[in-house]
N, C-alpha and C positions, 0 to 999 in steps of 0.2 A: 585473429588473435588480438586481444587487448595487450599491447606491449609497453606501453608507457605508464609506469606508476612507481611509487616508493614502497610503502607499506600497503598491501591490498586492503587491509581493514581500514585504512584511512583514506582510501581512494576518493570517496565523496568529499570529505572535509578538505583534501588538497584541491579537488576540483572547484569547489565553492571559492576557496581563497584566490585561486587564479582567475576564475571567472569575474569575480567582484573587482579585482585589481585591473583587469583588462577593460572593464566597462564602468568606470566610476561616475560617468555622466548619467547613467541609467539606473544603476543598482548599488545598494550597499549590503553587506553581509550582516545578518542578525543571527542570533541563536535559533537554528532550526532551518535556515534558508536565507532568502534575500528579499528585500523590499525596494520600491522605487528610491532613487537617490535623493529626491526632493519630496517634502510632504505634499499631499493633495489638499484640495479645497475643503473646508469644513462642510460636513453633511454628506459627502460623497459615499456611496457604497464601496467598500473595499472588496475587490474580487481577487481571490487568492486561488491559483492553480496549485496542484500538489500531486505528489506520488513519489515513487522511488527514483533514483538517479539512473543513468544509462539510457535516457531517452532524448537527449539534447538534439534540437532546441527545446523540446518540451522537457521540463516545464519552466525552468527558470529563464530560458531565452526569450520568453515573450512578456517580460516585466518591463513596464515603461508606459508613457502616455498613450491613451487609446486602447491599451491592452490590460494586462493584469497589474494589480497594486502590489503584488508579492507572490512568492512561490515557497512552498514548504517542500523541502528536499530530503527525502529518506535515503537510506543506504542503496546500493545498486539492487534494483528490482524489488525493493522492500518498502512497504508503507511507512512514512514517517510516523513518529509517535504522536499521541495526542499532546504531550507536553510541547514538542516541536511546533506543532500546528497552532496551539494557543499562544506561544511566544511570538511567532511571526504575525499572527493576527493582531496581537496587542500593539505591535510596532506599526502596522499598516492601517489600522482603523481610524476613521476621521470623523466619526459621529453619525455615519449613516447605516451602520451595521456591516456585517461581514458575510460574504458568500464563499464557502469552499467549493471548488469544482474539481473533480477527479474521476477516474475510471471506476467502473463497477467491480471492484475486488474486495474481498471480505476484510482485509487488513485496513484498507483506506476507508471503507464503510464504518468500521468499528472506531478507528482512531480519530478520524475527522468528526464522527458523531459525538464522541466523548469530548473533543475540543469544543465543539458547538455548545454542548451542554454546560461546560465550565464557563464559557464566555457568557452565556445567558444568565448563569448564576452570578456573574460579576457586573451585570448590568449592560452588557454589549449584545445587541440583537445579532444573532448568528444563525445561518441556514447551511445546509449541505445539499449538493446535487451530484449524483453519480451518472456518468455518461454510459449509455447502453447501445452502441452503434454496430457492433460486430455480428453480422448476420450468421456467421458460422458457428457461434458459441451456444446458440439456442434457437428453437423454431420461432417463427413469427407470432405463434399464439402465446409465447412465453418471453416476450421481449425484456421483462423485468429482470430476467436471469442473464441477459447477455453482458459480455465484456465491454469495456470501454477501450478503444484503440485510437486510430488516427482521426476519427471522426470528432474526437474531443476538441481537436484544434479549432473547428468551425464553431462549436458550442462555446468554447472559451472566448473566441473572437467576438461573436455577437452579444454574448452577455456582458463583456468588457466594455464594448462600444456603448451598450445601453446604459451602463453605470457611468460612463464618461459624459454622456449627454445629460445626466442628472436624474435618471429613473430612480424610483424607490427600491428598497430591498425586495418587496414583493413583486414589483415590476421586472427587476433583473431576473429573479428566479423564474418568472413566467416566460421570459426570452429564452433562458436556458432550457426550460421544459419543451417549449415549442420547437426550438432548433433541434434538440435531441430526438424528438418525435419524428422529425422530417429528415433525419440523417441515417444513411446506411453505409457500411464499410465491409469490404471483403479484401483479404490479403493472401499472399502467397510467400513461401520461403524456399530459397535455393540452397541455403546452408545455414547452420546454426551460429550462435555467438559464443564468445568465450569470456567468462568472468575474469576480472583483474586477478592475476597470480595463478589462474588455473591453466593447466596444460592441454586440456581437451575441451571442445566445444560442448554445450549442453545437449546438442543433438546433432545428427548429420543427416543429409539427405542424399540418397544414392545418385550417382551420375545419370543424367538423363531424366531425372524425375523432380518434381516439385511437391511441397507440402502446401495443401490448400487449407486456408482457414487458420492462419498462425496467430499466436498471441504476441504481445510486445514485451514479454518478460522472459524470453528464451524458451517459450513453449512451442513445440513443433506444431505443425498442421494438424488438423483433425482427420485429414484423409490425404492420400498420395495420388498423383496423377503423373502423366508423361510430360515432360517439358518441351513444349512445341515452339513455334515462332512467336515473335511479338504480337502478331495479328491474332494468333489463336489465343494467347493469354489475354489480349484486350477483350476478345469475345467472351471468354470464361468470366472475367470480372464484370463487364458491363451486363451481360445477360443475368448474372447472379444477382446483381443489385436491382435491375429492373423487375425481376420476378419477386423481389421483396419490397417493391415501392409502397410507401405508406398509403393507406386507403383514402385519406382526405386530401390527396395531392393531385387528383385527376385532371384538374384544369391548370395546374402549374407547370409551365414549360421551361422556366429558368432555374438553373441549378448551380449552386456553389460546388466546386469541384477541387479535390485535393488528390493529386497522384503522388503518393509518399514513398520515399526511399527509406528502407530500414537501416541503413548504415554503411554497407558495402556494395550497393548497386550504383553504378556510376550514372551521373547526370545524362550522358549521352544516351545510355540505355533507356532511361526514363523518358527522354524526348522522343526516342523511337516508338516506345510504347504509347506515349501521349498522342502521336499522330494518328495511330489506329483507334484509340479511345475516342478522340475528338470526332472522327468520322462516324463511328458507331452511334455516338450520342446524337449527331446531326440526323442520322437515319431514324433514330427513335423520336425525332421531333423536339429534343431538348437543346437548350442554348446555354452553354457554359458561361458563367459570369465570373470574370477575373479568376480563371483557374490558377491554381498553385501546384507547380511541378518541382519536386526537390525534397530534401530531407526536412521534415517538420516533426515527426514523432518516431524516433529511431529505437533500435534495441542493440546497443553497443555496435558490434561489427557484423550484425546478421546481414546476410545476402537475402534480399527479398524486396517486395513492394506491396503496396495496398492502394486501392481506389475507393475514395469516399464521394458520395453524392448527397447534396442537401437540397431538397426542393424548397426554393425561396418564395416566400410572399413578399409584398412590397416592403414591409418593415424589415423583415430579415435581410433582404437585399441591400437596404440602406446601411444597415449595421455591418454586414459583410464587407461592404466597400468603404466603411468609414476608415479615416486615417489612423495610423498607429506608428509609434516610434520606439522600437525596442532593440536590443542587442541583435537579435536574429531575424526580426521581421519588421520591415518598414514599408508603409503604404501612404502616399499623399504627405501632405503637411499637416501636422497637428497644431491647432491653434493654442498659443500660450503654452509651448512646450516647457517653459520655466515653471510650470506647475502652479501658476498664480503666485501673488505675493501679498504682503500686508494682511488686512483683517480676515481675508478669505482662506488663509492658510491654517490648515489643522496642525498645530504644533504641540498640542498637549498630549502626552502619552500617559495612559493610565499606568499606575503602579501594578506590576505583575502580581497576579493572584498566586499565592502559595498553595501547593497541593495540601489536601487534608492530612491531618496527622503530624504536622511539623512540631507541634508541642510534644515533646518526647518524654513519656513517663519513665521514671528511673526504676530499677530493680534492686532487689537485695536478696541474699541468701540463696535459696533454691532456685528463684527465678534467674538470677544471674548464671547459675549453671545451665539452666535451659537455654538462655541467650547464648552462651558459649557453644552448646550443643548445636544451636541453630547455625552459628557461624561455621562450625565444623562441617556441617551438612552442605553448606554452600561451597566450601572448599572441595569436598568430594565431588560435588556436582560439576564444578569447574574442571577438575581433573578428567572427569568422564566425558564431558562435552567437547573438550579440546581433543581428547583422544579420538573421539568418533566424528570430528567435524567433516572430514573429508568424505567419510562413508555416508553421512546424513546428507550431505550436498549431492552425492550421486543418486541417493535414494529420491530426493526431492526433484532432481532433474528428469526422472522417468516421466513425470506428467505435470511438472511445475517449473519453477525458475531456477532451482539449483541453489538457493541461498539459505536454506534451513540451518545448516551446520554453522555458517558464519554468523547468522543472526543470533543463534543460541548462545555462541561464544561471547558476542558482544554483550548480550543480556546478562549472562551469569557473571561475567568480569565486573560489570557495573554493579550488579546486586551484591557480589561479594565485598566490593570496596566500600559500598554504602553500609552494609551490615557490620563490617569491621569498625567503621567509624562510629556508628551508633553503639556498638558493644563497648567500645573504649570510653564512651560517655555514660557507661552503666545503664544503658537504655533497657527497658523491659523486653521480653521475648517478642511480644506483639509489636512493639515500636521498631524492634530490629527487623522483623519480617515486613513491616509497612515500609521501611526505608528501602529494603532490598527490592520489594515489589515495585515501588515507584521508580527505582533506578533501572531495573529490568525493563519496564515498559518504556521509559523515556529513551534508553540507548538502543535497545534491540529494534524497536518499531515492529511493523508488520503485525499479522494476526497473532502469531506465537508470542511476541512481545507483550501485546495487550492481554493475552490470556494468562500468561505465566505471571505478569504483574498483578492482575486482579486476584489470581488464586493464592499468591503469597500474602497479599494484604488481607484477604478473607481468613486464610489460615491463621494469621496472627491475631484477628480481631476477637477471637473467643478465648485466647489464652490468658491465664491470670497473670497480674504483674508482680505478685508477691510470693509465689509458690510454684511448685511443679504442678502440671495439670493432671487432673484425675482421668481415669479411663474414659469416662462418658464425655469429658471435654475435649480429649483427643479425637474421639469419633465425631463430636460435633464440628470440631475444626475442620476435619477431612471433608465432612459433608458440606460445610460452608464453602470450601474451596471448589468443590464440584458445582454447587449452585452458582457460584460467581462465574465460573467458566461457561456453563450452559446458558446462563442469563445473558452474558455479554455476546457470546459467539453464535448462540441459537442452534447449536449441533446437538444431535441425539445419538445414542448408541446405534451403530449401523451406518452412520454417514461417512465413515472412514476418516476420523480425525482423532486427536489425543483423547477426546471423550471416551473412544472405545477401550482405551487402557485405564483411564482414570476412574470411570464408573465402577468397573469390577474391583478395582484396588479398594475403593472407598467401601463398597458392599461387604467384600471380605474382611476388611479391617473392622468395620463396624460390628459384624456378626461375631467375629472371634473375640473381640473385646467384651462384647455383652455376655459371651458364654464363659468367660473366665480365663481364656488362653492368656499366658504371659504376654506382656506388651511386645517384647522383642520378638518372640515366636509369632505372634499375630502379625506384626509388620512384615517379617520375612515372608509369610505365607501369602499376604496381600501382595507384596511386590512380585512374587512368583506368578501370581494370577495376572497381574498387569503385563508382565513379560510375555505370558502365553496369549493373552488377548491381543497384544500388539502384533505378534506373530500371525494371528488369525485375521488381521485386516488385510493380508495379502489377497484373501479371497473376495474382498468387498470391492464394490464400484463407489468411487467417490460421489456424494451428492451435494457437496458444498465446496467453495473455494476454487482456486485456479485450476485444480486437478479435474474438476467436473467436466469441462468440455472434452478432456482426453480421458474419459473414464476407462475405456477398454485398454488403453496402454497401462493404466495402473493396476489392472488385474494381475496378480502374480507377484506384485511387490507390496510389502507392508507400508503403512502410512508413516511418513518421516516424523510427524508430531507424536504419534502414539509410540514410536520406536524411541525417540529421544526421552520421552517421559519415562517409559519402562526402564531405560538404562540408568536414568538418574535415581529412580526409586530403588532399583536393584543395588546401586552403589552405596546408597545410604544404609544398607543392611550391615554394613561394616562399621558404622558409627555406633558408639556405645550407648544405645538406647536403654534407658532405665527399665528395668522389668517391674 
């Protein structure tokens, strides 16, 4: 159980404050995460690790000379927002471009991708790379759909070392790609983890059993097996990785190795396991190169471990062994750990780019009433989401990380505050929704945060600033929100996402408005269809997101994203929608 916290909703913020205070020689806190305490040399590629918190030492614990230039830190098990990623990048970049490194999860892919686009638009070269080392999450023929787990540590290390040597952005990306292609990880769980403030773990494992193929966000294993001896577990892990050995490594006998504890497995246990692993690797003709045994990529207090193998070529071995000096990982002596001085120091920080839409159109007359209605709708959404937060979290924990309820609450709280502020300035309905969308995406993070943010902004983009919207404009606004969500998240009906509720809502609303049904009645009918569609997702198998590797567990439970959307849409039927 996670026992030490103040407000669970501020767990990550409080952690960052304490972490930066404890390590002032290595890091300084910035909006969205941390960066190195001292600026790097001009022209260096800034390598930024990122993801949700709850994984320490990943991701912020490896910021420092020889390793990462900064880390973007989201809420527990939740992707940071694009706004957070952009802010950290602007603080860390030194003129050589930015590389975001993260695990292959939908929220991370979306939000870091958006941040990279925004940086490119501001004249800062930026690239993204998602790690895909988890062999249990997809077959060898479909490695692009695999999750990123502890093997990301090796990818982060080699790419960071290349950047420290002075490699270009393209070269650093190439190192990350090659390391990832040569890296495989398999993990097991003995028990689940507990989110701050929660009374129960996200999952449990029966006594005498283990979950094989766990995730690092509180996801259970993809299958169960008997818990045997350390020797037997070592055989399971080593044999599994060797069976998935990359095809182009037949002549490579030297491997980087990480035996990783997930948070509650003692070092003594890991060393017992390592003795058996080392023996099996020797029998397989493989030589471990500077193996790392310990906690490197954790999952709060999860009991479990994972084994990572990276088949090394000459360059990757040099980069794996290169010195580093960070709060959680030190190797050798880093030359010039003062980060250089004088003319070679990158001291110029670009002015932060403002999100689009900061010029707020003002409203009058009917449009002010629509803006007021928008704020009232967000208040109703807030009441609903806070009421359902625990239930949504439990639903999300069936095949995910259990954070959906908390993330939605953070998003709607921020959106309502931004909308109220914009409305007080007599902003137009579109500007109110744009402010709400930007705030939701920035504060909630994750896939849902990005999708709700884009939906609200798109919804407002078609609303007139000087009058109430006509029926066809309401239909167009709803359709625009759906297009924004599907374009960003790439989901389709049947993928078991919020699109399964949003699409029938839009279809029903559009058809009824076209045929002359009164607006209030049309909306209520559409909300009913969304609620029914959300319930029908219980029969679906997820084809996207963190739930996909645990698809069978998800069958029988409705999708949390579709459920929360339907609940909000239903709550809004109580708003005085004009007829």
